[in-house]
C-alpha positions in Angstrom: 262.1 235.9 107.0 261.3 235.1 110.8 261.0 237.9 113.1 263.9 238.1 115.5 261.9 236.6 118.4 260.9 233.7 116.1 263.4 230.8 116.2 263.9 228.5 113.4 261.8 225.4 113.5 262.3 222.0 112.1 259.5 219.3 111.8 260.7 215.8 111.5 258.1 213.0 110.8 260.1 210.2 112.2 262.2 209.7 115.4 265.1 208.7 113.0 265.0 212.2 111.4 264.6 213.8 115.0 267.5 211.9 116.3 269.6 213.0 113.3 268.8 216.7 114.3 269.7 216.1 117.9 273.1 214.7 116.9 274.1 217.6 114.8 275.7 219.4 117.8 273.2 222.4 118.0 270.9 223.3 120.9 267.4 222.3 120.3 264.1 223.1 122.3 261.8 220.3 121.6 258.2 221.4 121.2 255.3 219.1 121.9 251.7 220.7 122.1 253.3 224.2 122.6 250.9 225.0 125.5 254.0 226.3 127.4 256.6 227.5 124.9 254.1 229.6 122.8 252.7 231.3 125.8 256.5 232.1 126.8 257.2 233.4 123.3 254.0 235.5 123.1 254.7 237.1 126.6 258.4 237.6 125.9 259.4 235.8 129.0 263.2 234.9 129.1 265.5 234.4 125.9 263.7 232.6 123.1 265.2 229.3 122.2 268.0 229.1 119.3 266.0 226.7 117.4 262.8 224.5 118.0 262.4 220.8 117.3 258.6 220.4 116.5 257.5 216.8 117.4 253.9 217.0 116.6 254.1 215.0 113.4 255.9 212.0 114.7 253.5 209.2 115.0 255.8 206.9 116.9 255.2 209.3 120.0 251.4 208.7 119.9 249.1 206.2 121.3 248.1 204.3 124.6 248.5 200.7 124.6 249.0 197.6 126.7 252.2 195.6 127.3 252.4 192.6 129.8 251.7 194.0 133.1 252.3 197.7 132.0 250.2 200.4 130.5 252.3 202.4 127.9 251.3 206.2 127.2 253.1 207.8 124.3 254.7 211.2 125.1 252.6 212.9 122.5 249.4 211.5 124.1 247.2 214.6 124.9 245.1 215.0 128.1 242.1 214.5 125.7 243.7 211.3 124.5 243.8 210.4 128.1 240.4 211.3 128.9 238.9 209.2 125.9 241.1 206.0 126.3 239.1 203.1 127.6 242.3 201.5 128.7 243.5 204.5 130.7 240.0 205.0 132.4 240.0 201.3 133.4 243.5 200.8 134.5 244.5 204.4 136.0 241.4 206.2 136.5 243.3 208.9 138.9 245.5 209.8 135.7 242.4 210.4 133.8 240.9 212.5 136.5 244.0 214.6 136.6 244.1 215.1 132.8 240.5 216.4 133.2 241.8 219.1 135.9 244.3 220.5 133.5 243.2 223.8 131.8 240.5 224.3 129.4 239.3 222.2 126.3 241.7 223.9 124.1 244.8 223.1 126.6 243.7 219.5 127.0 243.4 219.0 123.0 247.1 220.2 122.6 248.9 219.7 125.9 250.9 216.3 126.1 251.8 214.1 128.9 255.5 214.3 127.6 255.3 218.0 127.8 254.1 218.1 131.2 257.0 215.9 132.2 259.6 217.9 130.2 258.4 221.4 131.6 258.7 219.7 135.2 256.6 222.5 136.9 256.1 221.5 140.5 252.5 222.3 139.8 252.0 219.9 137.0 248.8 218.1 137.8 249.8 214.8 136.2 253.0 214.5 138.0 252.1 213.5 141.6 249.9 210.8 140.1 252.7 209.2 138.2 254.8 209.3 141.4 252.1 207.5 143.2 251.9 205.1 140.2 255.6 204.2 140.3 255.7 205.2 136.6 258.9 205.0 134.4 259.9 207.5 131.8 261.4 206.0 128.6 264.0 208.5 127.1 265.7 208.3 123.6 268.1 210.1 121.2 271.0 209.3 118.9 272.9 207.3 121.7 270.0 205.0 122.3 267.1 204.4 124.8 267.1 204.3 128.5 264.5 204.2 131.2 264.3 206.4 134.2 262.1 205.8 137.3 259.8 208.7 137.9 261.2 209.3 141.4 264.6 210.0 139.8 263.6 212.0 136.9 262.9 215.4 138.7 266.4 216.8 139.7 265.6 220.4 140.9 263.3 223.2 139.8 262.3 222.7 136.2 265.4 220.4 135.8 265.1 216.9 134.8 267.3 213.8 134.0 266.6 214.4 130.3 270.0 215.0 128.4 270.1 217.7 125.6 270.2 215.1 122.9 267.4 213.1 124.4 263.7 213.2 123.9 260.8 211.7 126.2 259.6 208.7 124.2 256.8 207.3 126.4 255.6 206.5 129.9 255.3 202.9 131.4 252.9 202.5 134.3 253.2 199.1 136.1 249.8 197.4 136.6 249.6 196.3 140.1 246.7 194.1 141.1 244.3 195.6 143.7 245.9 198.9 143.7 243.8 202.0 144.3 244.8 205.6 143.7 243.1 208.8 144.6 244.0 212.4 143.3 243.0 215.8 144.5 244.0 219.5 144.0 243.4 222.6 145.6 243.3 226.0 143.7 242.0 229.3 144.0 238.7 228.1 142.2 237.3 224.8 141.0 238.3 224.9 137.3 241.1 226.2 135.2 243.4 226.8 138.2 247.0 226.2 138.8 247.2 224.1 142.0 248.4 225.3 145.4 248.6 222.0 146.5 248.0 218.7 144.6 248.2 215.1 146.2 247.9 211.5 145.0 247.3 208.6 147.4 248.1 205.0 146.4 247.8 201.7 148.5 246.5 198.3 148.0 244.6 196.2 150.6 246.5 193.6 152.5 246.7 192.2 156.0 248.5 193.2 159.3 250.5 190.9 161.5 247.4 190.1 163.4 245.6 189.1 160.3 243.5 192.0 160.1 242.1 192.8 156.7 242.4 196.2 155.1 246.0 197.0 156.4 247.4 199.0 153.4 250.5 198.0 151.6 252.5 199.8 148.9 251.5 203.2 150.2 252.6 206.3 148.3 251.8 209.9 149.1 252.9 212.2 146.5 252.5 215.8 146.3 252.7 218.8 143.9 253.2 222.6 144.2 254.6 222.4 147.8 258.4 222.0 146.8 260.7 222.8 144.0 259.8 219.4 142.5 257.0 216.9 142.9 257.8 214.9 145.9 256.7 211.8 147.9 256.1 212.0 151.6 258.1 209.3 153.2 257.0 209.9 156.8 253.3 209.8 155.9 253.8 206.6 153.8 255.6 205.0 156.8 252.6 205.7 159.1 250.1 204.3 156.7 252.3 201.3 155.4 251.1 198.1 157.2 248.2 199.9 159.1 244.5 200.0 158.8 243.0 203.3 157.5 241.4 204.1 161.0 240.6 207.6 162.1 243.6 207.4 164.6 245.9 206.4 161.8 244.6 209.1 159.7 245.3 211.5 162.4 248.9 210.2 162.6 249.6 210.3 159.0 248.3 213.9 158.7 250.6 215.1 161.6 253.7 213.2 160.2 253.1 214.9 156.7 252.8 218.5 158.4 255.8 217.8 160.3 257.9 216.7 157.3 256.7 219.1 154.7 258.9 222.2 154.1 256.7 224.0 151.6 257.6 226.9 149.4 256.2 230.4 149.5 255.1 232.0 146.1 252.5 234.4 144.6 249.7 231.7 144.7 250.2 230.8 148.5 252.2 230.7 151.7 254.2 228.0 152.9 252.0 227.6 156.3 248.8 227.4 154.0 250.1 224.6 152.0 251.4 222.6 155.1 248.1 222.8 156.7 246.1 222.0 153.6 248.2 219.1 152.7 247.7 217.6 155.9 243.9 218.1 155.8 243.9 216.8 152.2 245.8 213.6 153.1 243.3 213.1 156.1 240.3 213.6 153.8 241.6 211.0 151.1 242.2 208.5 153.9 238.8 209.3 155.1 237.2 208.8 151.7 239.2 205.7 151.0 238.1 203.8 154.3 234.5 205.1 154.0 234.1 206.6 157.5 
C-alpha cells in the first residue's frame, strides 16, 4: 500500500499509452527525471499530485538528431546527453555549456530538457539560451501535436502554454548560418549554484548601411532569474541590432538594459543587484565577442 503522501504512478512505454492515460479525464503530473518532483515530495512542499505519469520509459521522447535546417532535442534528453552529443556541441555549444552548469553529475544524469521547460523556473539555466536560439517547443497529446515558439511558451511564474492533457515532446532549434551564441550565469559560487542572473546573447555578423563589416544582425538578449519568467530585453536588442560591437555601443546597450529591466527581489538577490549585474554582464559579453 502506498503511503498517503505517495501518489499512484503509471509508467507507460509508448506515447500512445501515455495519451490514453491523459485522455481519461483524471489529473496527471508528468514525471521526467524527477529532479524537481522528488525533492518536493521528500521536503513535503505543497500538496502532492493526485497521480503521476512517469515518462522515463518512453523511447520516443529520447534522442538528439538533425532535420533539414533544424536540430531536434527529445524532451527526455538529459543534460548529460547534451554534453555528450557531438551534434549539440557543434551546432549549439552555448546550450551544452548551459547544460554543464546545471547541478552536479547526478542531476545532469537524470534532469531533462523537457523537465526544465515544464518546471518553468525563471532560474532555469537552459531557458535563456533557448530564447536566444529562437527554439520551438513541440507539444502533443490525445488531441494531436502543436508547435509553440519559445517566446510564447512561458506565460507567468511557473505557468506555461502546456495544456493539462499535453506533454512536451521535443525541441526544435533552427540552424542559422553564422549565428554566434554566448552564455553566462552569476551565482553565489562557481558550481552547483542557482543563478542570480543568467544571460544568453546571440547574433550573426552582417554589414551596416555604410558597408561596415561586423555589424550585428538577428540580435537576441535573453535573461533568466530577473523576472517571473525568462525574458528577452527588447531595448538592449534594439541598440545592438545593426550596430558594430564597439565600446560605445556596448555602453549604450548596457544602459538600455539597466533602464528596461524591472528585476525581482528574492532570497537569492536584490532587484538592484540584478539590474547592475545584468548590465555589466551584457557589456562583458559584447566585449568578449568583439575581442577588445
